DRENDO-1510 file (C-alpha; in Angstrom, 1 decimal, always signed):
<recs>
REC; n; res; u; v; w
REC; 1; MET; -14.1; +8.6; +18.8 .
REC; 2; ILE; -12.0; +5.9; +20.3 .
REC; 3; ASP; -9.6; +6.1; +23.2 .
REC; 4; PRO; -6.0; +5.4; +21.9 .
REC; 5; ASN; -5.0; +4.4; +25.5 .
REC; 6; VAL; -7.2; +1.2; +25.4 .
REC; 7; LEU; -5.9; -0.2; +22.1 .
REC; 8; THR; -3.6; -3.2; +21.6 .
REC; 9; TYR; -0.5; -2.1; +19.7 .
REC; 10; ASP; +2.0; -4.5; +18.2 .
REC; 11; SER; +5.6; -5.0; +19.4 .
REC; 12; ASN; +6.6; -1.8; +17.5 .
REC; 13; GLY; +3.9; +0.2; +19.1 .
REC; 14; LEU; +1.8; +0.3; +15.9 .
REC; 15; ILE; -1.8; -0.5; +15.0 .
REC; 16; PRO; -3.0; -1.1; +11.4 .
REC; 17; VAL; -5.6; +1.4; +10.1 .
REC; 18; ILE; -7.8; +0.5; +7.1 .
REC; 19; VAL; -8.9; +3.7; +5.4 .
REC; 20; GLN; -12.2; +3.7; +3.7 .
REC; 21; ASP; -14.0; +6.5; +1.7 .
REC; 22; ASP; -17.1; +7.5; +3.7 .
REC; 23; SER; -19.1; +8.3; +0.6 .
REC; 24; THR; -18.2; +5.5; -1.8 .
REC; 25; LYS; -17.2; +2.9; +0.8 .
REC; 26; ASP; -14.1; +2.1; -1.3 .
REC; 27; VAL; -11.1; +0.9; +0.6 .
REC; 28; LEU; -8.4; +3.5; +0.0 .
REC; 29; MET; -5.3; +2.4; +1.8 .
REC; 30; LEU; -3.8; +0.6; +4.7 .
REC; 31; GLY; -1.6; +2.6; +7.1 .
REC; 32; TYR; -0.2; +2.3; +10.6 .
REC; 33; ALA; -0.6; +4.6; +13.6 .
REC; 34; ASN; +1.0; +4.7; +17.0 .
REC; 35; GLN; -0.6; +6.2; +20.1 .
REC; 36; GLU; +0.7; +9.7; +19.4 .
REC; 37; THR; -0.3; +9.9; +15.7 .
REC; 38; LEU; -3.7; +8.5; +16.6 .
REC; 39; LYS; -4.2; +11.2; +19.3 .
REC; 40; GLU; -3.2; +13.8; +16.7 .
REC; 41; THR; -5.7; +12.3; +14.2 .
REC; 42; ILE; -8.5; +12.6; +16.7 .
REC; 43; GLU; -7.6; +16.1; +17.7 .
REC; 44; SER; -7.0; +17.5; +14.2 .
REC; 45; GLY; -9.7; +15.5; +12.3 .
REC; 46; ARG; -7.1; +14.6; +9.6 .
REC; 47; MET; -5.4; +11.2; +9.3 .
REC; 48; VAL; -1.9; +11.1; +10.7 .
REC; 49; PHE; +0.1; +7.9; +10.4 .
REC; 50; TYR; +3.4; +6.5; +11.5 .
REC; 51; SER; +5.6; +5.8; +8.5 .
REC; 52; ARG; +7.4; +2.5; +9.0 .
REC; 53; SER; +9.8; +3.1; +6.1 .
REC; 54; ARG; +10.8; +6.5; +7.3 .
REC; 55; SER; +10.3; +5.9; +11.0 .
REC; 56; GLU; +8.5; +9.2; +11.5 .
REC; 57; ARG; +5.1; +10.8; +11.8 .
REC; 58; TRP; +3.3; +11.2; +8.5 .
REC; 59; LEU; +0.3; +13.6; +8.0 .
REC; 60; LYS; -1.4; +12.3; +4.9 .
REC; 61; GLY; -1.6; +15.1; +2.4 .
REC; 62; GLU; +1.0; +17.3; +4.0 .
REC; 63; THR; +3.0; +17.2; +0.7 .
REC; 64; SER; +0.3; +16.5; -1.9 .
REC; 65; GLY; -2.6; +18.5; -0.4 .
REC; 66; ASN; -4.7; +15.4; -0.5 .
REC; 67; PHE; -5.7; +15.2; +3.1 .
REC; 68; LEU; -8.0; +12.5; +4.6 .
REC; 69; HIS; -10.7; +14.1; +6.7 .
REC; 70; VAL; -11.9; +11.7; +9.4 .
REC; 71; SER; -15.6; +11.2; +9.9 .
REC; 72; SER; -15.3; +8.2; +12.2 .
REC; 73; ILE; -12.8; +5.6; +13.5 .
REC; 74; SER; -14.0; +2.0; +14.5 .
REC; 75; VAL; -12.0; -0.5; +16.4 .
REC; 76; ASP; -12.3; -4.3; +16.0 .
REC; 77; CYS; -13.3; -6.7; +18.8 .
REC; 78; ASP; -9.7; -7.4; +19.7 .
REC; 79; LYS; -8.8; -3.7; +19.8 .
REC; 80; ASP; -5.8; -4.4; +17.5 .
REC; 81; ALA; -7.0; -3.0; +14.2 .
REC; 82; LEU; -8.9; +0.2; +13.1 .
REC; 83; VAL; -11.2; +1.3; +10.3 .
REC; 84; ALA; -11.1; +5.0; +9.5 .
REC; 85; MET; -14.0; +6.4; +7.5 .
REC; 86; VAL; -12.7; +9.5; +5.7 .
REC; 87; HIS; -13.5; +12.2; +3.1 .
REC; 88; PRO; -10.4; +12.5; +0.8 .
REC; 89; ASP; -9.4; +15.8; -0.7 .
REC; 90; GLY; -8.1; +14.0; -3.8 .
REC; 91; PRO; -6.3; +10.8; -4.8 .
REC; 92; THR; -5.1; +8.7; -1.9 .
REC; 93; CYS; -2.4; +6.6; -3.6 .
REC; 94; HIS; +1.0; +8.2; -4.1 .
REC; 95; LEU; +0.8; +6.9; -7.7 .
REC; 96; GLY; -2.2; +9.3; -8.3 .
REC; 97; ASN; -4.9; +6.7; -8.1 .
REC; 98; ALA; -8.0; +7.2; -6.0 .
REC; 99; SER; -7.2; +4.0; -4.0 .
REC; 100; CYS; -3.9; +2.1; -3.3 .
REC; 101; PHE; -5.9; -1.1; -4.1 .
REC; 102; GLU; -6.6; -2.2; -7.6 .
REC; 103; ALA; -8.7; -5.1; -8.7 .
REC; 104; GLN; -6.7; -8.0; -10.2 .
REC; 105; SER; -8.1; -10.2; -12.8 .
</recs>
């Protein structure tokens, strides 16, 4: 896993995390983490984000039961963005969709 201490966080102390299904390779969502939630993610093996709208820690699945189990986290070359490969327990999107991203025609 990565070392949260060596990453480049934005002015709000956050780093974007692209979440991808490890089995299907589908992009599931985009979230943000701070140093504390990233450390918790690494320790627990479940994705923990920082909710920008609620200004608080957010364990994905805490309410719905649809946890995201982390298999790996990669950092980009600038150390300012992450890709988390996960195994979801169920739909990722709060609307009940597998992914927060839908193809537009």
